[in-house]
N, C-alpha and C positions, 0 to 999 in steps of 0.2 A: 701466254708463253711465260714460264717461270724465269725469275730474275737469276742472273749468274751470280755466283758468290763474289763477295766484295775482297778487294785486296787494297794494301796501303801503299806498296812500293812498286816501281817498275821492275825491280828484280824478280819480284814474285810473278808479275804478269808474263814477263818475257824471259823466263828461266832457260838456259841452254837447252836446246833438243838435239837429237842425232839428225843430221841432214838427211833428206830423202830427195831423190832427183825430180819428184813431182811436186816439189814445194818451192817456197821462196828461197830456201837455203840451197838450191841446185848450183853446181859449179858451171862456169862458163869459160869459154876458150879465148874470148876477146871482149874487150869492154865497150859498151855502147857510148859510155861518156868517162870523162876523166874525173879524178877524185875530187878536184875543185868543183866541177859542174854537178857532182852528186850533192854537193853542200847547198847549192842554190837551185836545184832542179825545178822547172816549171812545166805545166802541162803541154805548152807549145812545143817544148823539146821532145817530150814523150810521144806526142802525136806523129813526129816524124819517123818513128821506128816501125818496123814490121812487126806483126803481132808477137812472133817467136822472140824478138829482141826486147819486147816490153817486159816480158817475165825475166829475161837475163838482167835487164836493167833494174827491175824491182828486187831481184836477188842481191845485186851488188850494193844498191842503196840501202837495203836491209842490213847487209854486212858492214857497210860504212857507218850506220848509225850505232849499230850494237858492237862493234869492234872494241876490243880492250883498250886500244889506244885513244879511243874517243872518250873514255870514261863513261860513267853512268848516264844514258840518254834521259832526258826529261820528256815530259808528255808533248810539250810544244815541238820539240825536235822530231818526234815521231809524226806528229800531226803535219807538220810543214815539209818534211823532207821524205816521207813516205805516203801518207794518205793523200795530201793536196796534189802533188804532180801527177799521181796515178789515177786516182778516183775521177779527177775531173778533165782527164784525157780520154776516158772511156767513151763518152758519147761521140766524139769525133772518130775515134778509132773504129767503132762499131759501124758508124756511118760509112766509112771507107771500105772496110773489110767484111762486114755482114755480121748478122746476129748469130750464125752458126759457126763462127770461127772458134776452133777449139782452144787455141792459145788465149784468146780474149776471155772465154768462159772460165778458164782456169785462173787467169789473172784476177777476175771479179771475185772468186772465191778467196784468193789469197788477200786481196785488198780489204774485203770485208773483215776477214779474220784479224789482220792488223787493226782495224778500226775498232773491233771488239776490244782488243788489249788496251788501246788508247782510251777508250771510254771508261774501262774498268779502272785505269790509272788516274783519270781525272775526275771520275764521278760526277760529270756534267756535261754540257753541250760542247761539242766541237766547233769552234768559231774560226771560219775561213775568211778573214778580212781581206785576203788576197783577191777574193772574187767580188768585191763589192764594186769595183769600178771607181773608187774614189780614192782618198788618201790612206785608207786603212787605219785611221786613228780611231780612238775610243769614241768620238763624237759620230762616227759613221755607223754604229750599231744599230741605229733605228733603220738603216737601209737594208738590214739583213732580214731574211726570210727563213723560218724554220722548215726543215725536212726532217719528219719523225720516221726514221727507217725502222720498219717492224722486224725485219729479219735479225740485224745485230743489235736491236734495242738500243739505238743510239740517236741522239738528236743533233743534227747539223745546223749551224747558222751560216747561210750563204747568201750571196747576191741574187738578184732576181733572175739575171740571165742564166746564171749557173744552176739555179733551182729548176729553171723551165727546161733546161737541157736534161737534168736528171730525171724530171718528169717524163720527158719525151721519150728518153731511153727506156725507162721502166715500162712505159706503155707497149713497147714492142713485144713484151710477153716473154715467156720462156724463163730462163735463169735470170733475165735482166728485170723481171717483175720484182726481184728481191730488193731493188732500189726503190720500191714503191712506199709511199707513207701510209699512215694508218687509214686515212680516208679512201685512198685509192684501192688498197686492198679489201677494205669492206664493200666498195662498189663492185669490185671484181667478183668477190664472192656471192654477191647478190645476183650477178648477171650471169656468171659462168664458173661455179664452184668446182666443176670437174677439172677444168683447165687450171685452175689455181692449185688444186692438190697435186695434179700431175707435175706443175712447174716446181712446187716445193720438193717433191721427191726427186725431181732431176737436179735441183740445185744441191740436195743433199749428197748426191753422188760426187760432185765436185768438191763440196766442203769436207767430205769424209777424207779426201786425198791430202789435205793440207795438214802438215805435221807441226803444230804449235801447242805449247802446253795449254795456253788458253785459246779456245776456238770455239766456232760454232758447232756445238756438239750435235750428233745425230739424235739424241734423245730430245733436245730442245725442239728440233725441226719436226720430230714425230709429234710432240705435244701441240705444235702449231697446226700440223695437219688435222689431228684430232679435234682442236678448237673449232677450225672451219667446218669440219664435218657436222659438229654438234649444233651449229647455228641453224 
């Protein structure tokens, strides 16, 4: 998969886009959380929502982080207020509502696109000390385990339990296989390459509907499909 172009500021990464009703920028009629709650949102809160409301909450959290009143957001705010609460709620949400839930599939595409922007802004691993289960201090970094996501080309550093949940969710197949790391996708390609190609194509449909300036582009996913076909 080809590397995405490098950027130096979050303004470049998340330039304003025209909202589309199929994306994180959708309007909602009522708020799942208060503005104060969006500032400190955690997966346990997101898990309590119905799938349709998960995307509403993601839309409002996105607006809260990138609103003019908030000033220019830094990568840590994007990671902690957008990626962390929603990405790590997905395993439990899918367990409750099933792998075929359309709202959760769309939420996955939106979350991974936000993760792409965050990765480009930091040009490094996204470290989620909240998942370590310890104090979250620098000394706990040794307790983290890497998850090298192939699709958004990003390296996550997470606690063992969080990693296990992401691995289990990715193993469900379909669009959820996009949470697989390099080793898992290589094994899947060796055992069932047809399914892998079909799952990438399926995810492309969801990713193409997300309206961000920086996104998982269709051309990148086409190249990934071509790569696995050539092995």
